[in-house]
N, C-alpha and C positions, 0 to 999 in steps of 0.2 A: 761585644756586638759593635758593629760599625754604625755610628750614628747616621741617621738619614738627614741629609742637608735640607734646610728649609727652601721652599720654592723661591725662585728669583722673581720678586714682585716689585713693580714700579708703583709705589704707593700714591704718587700723584695721579696716576691713571685711575685709581680706585676712588678718588675724592668725589667726582660727580655722582656715581652710584651710591657712595656712602652717605652723601648728604640727603639723597632721596630716601634711603632706608631709615636714617635718623628721623627725618620729618614724619615718615609713616608711623614710626613707633611713638613719636610724640603725639600724633593725632589720635592713636588708639588709647593712649593713657589719658590724654586730656578729655577724650570723649567719656571715659569712665567717671570722671569727677565733676564735670561741669553740669549746670542746670540746663533745662530744655531751652530757655530763652537765650542762653549764651552760645548755643550751637553754631550760629552764624560765624563765630570767631574761628571755627574750624576752616571756613572758606579762606580766611586771610592767612592762617597758618600754612595751609596747603599751597596757596599761591606763593607765599614767601619761600617755601621749599623749592618750588619750580624756578622762581626768579633767581634765588641764590645759586642754584645749580647752573642756570644759564649764565650768570655773571662769572662764576668760577670757570666755566668752560671758555668763556671769552677771554678771561685772564690767562688761561693756559695756552691760548692760541699761538701757533708757531712752534710748539714743542714737537719733537720727533724722537720717540722712544718706543720700540716694539719688542723690547727684550723679555717682557713678561707675558702672562696670559691675556692681558689687556693692553692694547696699543694706546699710546698717548700721541695722537697725530691729528692734524687738522680735519681729516676725513671724519673721524669719530666725533670730534668737537662740533663740526658742522651739523651732524645729525642730532647731537645733543640739543642744539638750538631749535631744531624742528620739534623734538619731543617736548621741550619746555614750552614752546609756543602753543602746541596742541594742548598741553596740560593746563596752562594758564587760561586759555580761552574756554576750554571745557569746564573748568571750575567756575569761571564767571557765569557761564550759562546754566550751571547746575543748581545754584542756591534756590531760586524760586521753583524750579522744576522738582526738586526733592520735597519741598513743602507741599507741592501739588500732588505728588504720587505717594507721599508718606514713606519714602525710602529712608532707612537709617543713615544718617550722615557720616558718623564715625567710620563705619566699615567701608562706606562708599569712597570716601576720600583716601583712606589708607590703601585700598585696593588700586585706586588710580595711581598712587605713588609707587606701589610695588610693581604694577604693570610697566611703569616708566623705567624702573630699575632694570627689568628684563630687556627693554628696548635699548637702554644705554649699553648693557653688556653685549647685546647682539652687534651693535655698531662698532664696538671697540675690540671685539674678540680677535685674537691672533691664532686661535686653534679651533678645530671643529667641535671639541667637547664644550668649550666655553660658549660657542654659538648655540649649541643645543641647550645648555643650562639656561642661557638668557632667553631662548625661545620658550622653554617650558615655564620659566618664571613669569614671563609676560602672558603666556597663554592661560595658565591656571587662574591668574588674577582676572583676565578678561572673561573667561568662562563664567566665573562667579558674578562679575559685573553684568554680564548678559542676562542672567537670571535673577538679579538682585531685586527686581520688582516682583516678588514672589506671589503677590496677590493676583497677578495678571497671568492668565494661562499662556498667552502668546510669548511672554518673556521666559517662562519655564520651558516651553517647547523649543524656543530659539537656543537656550542654553544647552539643552540636551543634544540637539542636532549639531551644534558647534563642537561640543565636547567629543561626541562619538566620531565625527568626521575628522576633527583635529587630532584625535588619538591615532587614527589610521595614517594621517599625513605625517605625524611625528615618527611613526614606525618606518615609513618609506625613507624619511630623511636620515634616520639612524642607520638603516641598512646601507644606504648610499655612502654614509661616512665610513662605515666598516669596510666597504669595498675599496674606497679611496685609500684607507689605511693599509689594506692588503696589498695594493699596488705600489704605494710609495714608501711604506714602512714608517709613516709619521702622521700625526694629527696636526702638526704645526703648519700653518698656511705658507710660511716662507720656505720650509723644507719641501712641502708638496710642490710649490712653484718650481724649485730647483730640480726636483726629481722628474716632474712632468716635462720640463724643458729638455732634460738630458735623455729621457727614455722615449718620449713621444707617446702616441696613443697606443692603447691595447684594448682588447675586448672587455676585460674586467673593468678598466677605467671607464669605458663607454657606458657599461651597465651602471656603474656607480654614479656617473654624471646624470644618467637618466632618472635614477631614483631621487637624486638631489633636486632635479627639476620638478618632479612630482611634489616633493615636500615644500619647496619654496613657491611653486605655482599655487598651491593651496593657500598659503599665507598671503600672497599678493592678490588673490582672487583672479587668477588667470584662467581662461577657458582651456580645457574642459573641466578644470578643477574648481570652478566658481559656483557650483550648484547650491552650496550652502548660503551664499551671499544674500540673496533677496529675502529669504525667510528669516535669517539671523538679524539682518539690518532692520527689517520691519518689526520684528518681535522685541528687539532690545529696547531699553529706555533710550529716548532720542539722543540724550547727551552722550551715552556710551556708543551709540552708532557713530556719532560725529568723531569721537575719540578713536574708534576702530578704523574708520575710513581714512584718517590721517596718520595717527601714531603707529598703529599696527602695520599698515602698509609701508610706511617709511622705514620702520625697523626691519621688516622682511626684505625690502629692497637693499637696505644697507648691508645686511649679511649676504644676500644673494650676489650683489656686486663684488663684495670683498672676496668671495669664493671664486666666482666665475671670471671677473675682470682682473683679478690679481693672481690667485693661486692656480687657476686653470687657463690663464691668458695664453699660454704657449700652444694650447690645442683649441684656440678660438674657432678655427675652421671646422672642428669636429662637432661643436655644439651650436654654432650660430644658425645652422639650417633648421634645427629643431625649434630654437627660440624664435626664428623668423616665422615659422608656421604658427607657433603659439601666439605671437604678437598679432598676426593677421586674424586668427580665429578669435582672440580676445577682443580686439577692437570691433570686429564685425558682429559677433554675438551680443556683446554689450550694447552696442548702439541699436541694432535691429530689435532687440527685446525691449529696450527702453521706449521704443516708439509706441508700444501698445499699453504702457502702464498708465493707470489713472491714480494710483497712490503715489504721493510725492516721495516717500521714503523708498519705495521699491524702484521708482524711477532713478533716484540718486544712487541706489545700490547698483543697478545695471550701468549707470553712468560711471561709477567707480571701477567697474569691470573694464569698460572701454578705456578709461584713463590709464589703467594698469597696462593695457596694450600699447599706449603711446610711450610709456616709460620703457617697456620692453624693446621698442624700436630703438631707443637710445642705447640700450644694452647690446643689441645686435650690432649697432654701429661701432661701439667700443671706442678704444683709444681715448685721447685726451678730450676731444670735443664731445664725444658721446657720453663719457662719464660726467663731464661738467653739465651737459644738457639734462641728464637724468637727475642730478642733484638740484639744479635750478627748478626743474619741473615739479619736483616733490614739494619744494617751498611754495611755488605758485598754487599747486593743487591743494595744499593745506589751507591757505588763505581763502580760496574760493569755496571749498566745501564746508569749512567751519562756519563761514559767514552764512551760507545757504541753510545749514542746519540751525543756525541761530534764528533765522527768520521763521523756520518751521516751528521752533520752540516758542516763539513769540505768539503763535496762534493756538498753542495748546491750552485747553481748559480741562478741569478735572473730569467732567462727564463727556467731553468731546475732544478727541485728539486733533480734529480738523486737519487731517493729513491727505484728504482726497483733493484732486485737482480742482474740483468744482468749489471747494471751500475758499479758494483764492480769488473767486470772482469779485470784481470791484475793489480789491484790496488797494490797488494803486491810487484810487480816488479817496477811499475812506481814510487811509493812513499813508500819505504821500511819501514820507521818509522811508517807511518800511518797504513800500512798493519799489522805490528807487533803489534801495539796497539790494533787494531780490533781483531786480533787473540787471544791476551791475554784475552780480554773481552769475546769473544765467548767461549773460552776454560773454563774460570772461570764460566760462566753461565751454561756450560755443567756439571761442577763439576769435572774438572781434577785437581789432586794434582800437585804442592803444592799451588795452587791459592786459594783465599779466598772463592770462590764458593764451592769448595770441603770441606773446613773446616766448612763452615756454614751448609752444608747438613749433614756432619758427626755429628755435634752437635744436629741437629734437629732429625735425625733418631735415634741417640743414646738415646735421651730423650724419644722418642716413645717406644723403646725397653725396657728401664729401667722401664717405666710406665706400661709395659705389652701389648702394642699395636704393637705386632710383625707384624701382618698382614698389618697394616697401614704403617709400615716402609718398608715392602717388596714392597707394591704398590708404595710408594714414590721412592724407588730405581729403580723399573721398569720404572716409568715415567721419571726419570732422564736419563735412558738409551735411551728411545725414543727421548728425546729432543736432544740427541747428533746428530741426523740426520740433523735437520734444523740449528743447530748452526755450525756444521762442514761444512755444505754445503756452508756457507758464506766464510769460509777459503778456501775451494776447488775452489770456484769461483774466489777469489782474486789471488790465486797462480797457478791455473791449467787451466785457461781459458784466452784467449787473448781478450783485449779490446782496443778500439780506441778512447774513450772519454777523453777529457782533463779537468782537474779540477783546480780550484784555491786551491793550497795546503795549509794545515793548518799553515805551517811555515810563510806564508804571513799574518797570523792573530795571533799575539803573545798571546793575551788573551785566544783565543780558544786553542792554543797549550798548554798553561799553564794548562788549565782545563783538557785536555786529559792526560797530564803528571802526574798531581796530582791523577787523577782517576786510572791511570795505576799503580802508585807507591802504592796506597792504596790497590789495588787488589792483588798485589804481596806480599807486606810486611805483611799485616794482615793475609795472608794465611800462610806465612812462620813462623811468630811469633804471634800466636793467643792467647797465654796464658794470656797476660796482658789485652787484649780486652775482653775475655770471663770472666775474673775475675771482671772487671769493670761492665760488663753486669749483672753478678750474684749479685754483691753488689747492683746495681741499682734496680734490681727486688725485692730483699729482703726488700728494703726500702718502697715498695708498701704497705705493711701491717702495 
């Protein structure tokens, strides 16, 4: 018998995901043996895994090897930084929240790490099968995390909805990959790029791209595939909602861009019109629906839909500036949203989630630091200079204008103006309405306070000093090809 040669694997590219897997296993075993009073140590073990993965990714910066199923390039390493940031801040916010909700910590932290493994695989994948395996690794862990607060009916309902709709979306994605394989004869993104450039468009390729758009559109919560978003985000534990809003969306866009802006770049004209329509629909539906929300988590859910539309604008623009704007915006989006959910968590109590807008009345006077932090995040999400939200939107819309999509940029700016109503409404409620509810302030939860401070610092500093970040994003995107 002829021996089957081993696969060509660049083991350095496996190190980031391997570290996360090892940390998850250690968390599971440690959880079996430690006493209840020692469980907070799991927080620091999990944070150590994320920090070490981020440090290793930084140390590997500048590598360029896409010979195996996982690429070792600056593009993947850049997204690793986003995943590790989301992981660290989520874990910092989780300690007191898990005590409040009685969620088991060992399973919770291990699943967070396994979800991050899937994200890392999606960002680094060089073939469609690896993207799908990463997507399912991430999705299965997040499905369980969504319903991990099993004593709460809304959490169980959210998990079931997410699982059922996610399974259908995965089916669309897999069928699309099969059709792409049928056209090009390969699952390797580099080979697909060569074949598409040589052969051009075909009906089968267009159908395959359409199915891929449905699958990726579900994961990034783009309209009209966003219907799961408000119910799932509202029903999930708040820390998991924060992790999904940032980590899952960033991973989905990482794979989305690697497929469409690299492998299918030669037929950009064939898919940009559909993505143009999806971007407009996503921005508009997200912002208009958010206007009428009174629950802060549902408002932020529809806000996340709108922001997915802004990122899609950068994808439509494509090229170097569009890709760099997309990556920078995802970093900005991460800081703003993680910080906002940190403030939401600071108001949670066991018997009262305090997630309605009226619960924020008078917060700015009762707890000035907390009110100021929430005001920073809301203003940044609106796009007020000099905060990072403004800089991110500036780069996105500039990329659209430079690529000739002036109408799309105008629609984006108008949508951003509409969003000012519901973001500033939160600030008005905090500072111009009287409230009588008392909360356990964030200062009594040091880890949560640290997460909010880090997010606020990132929101301000990256907005004031954007040049280094956008340069790194540009360099990272250029490594994609």
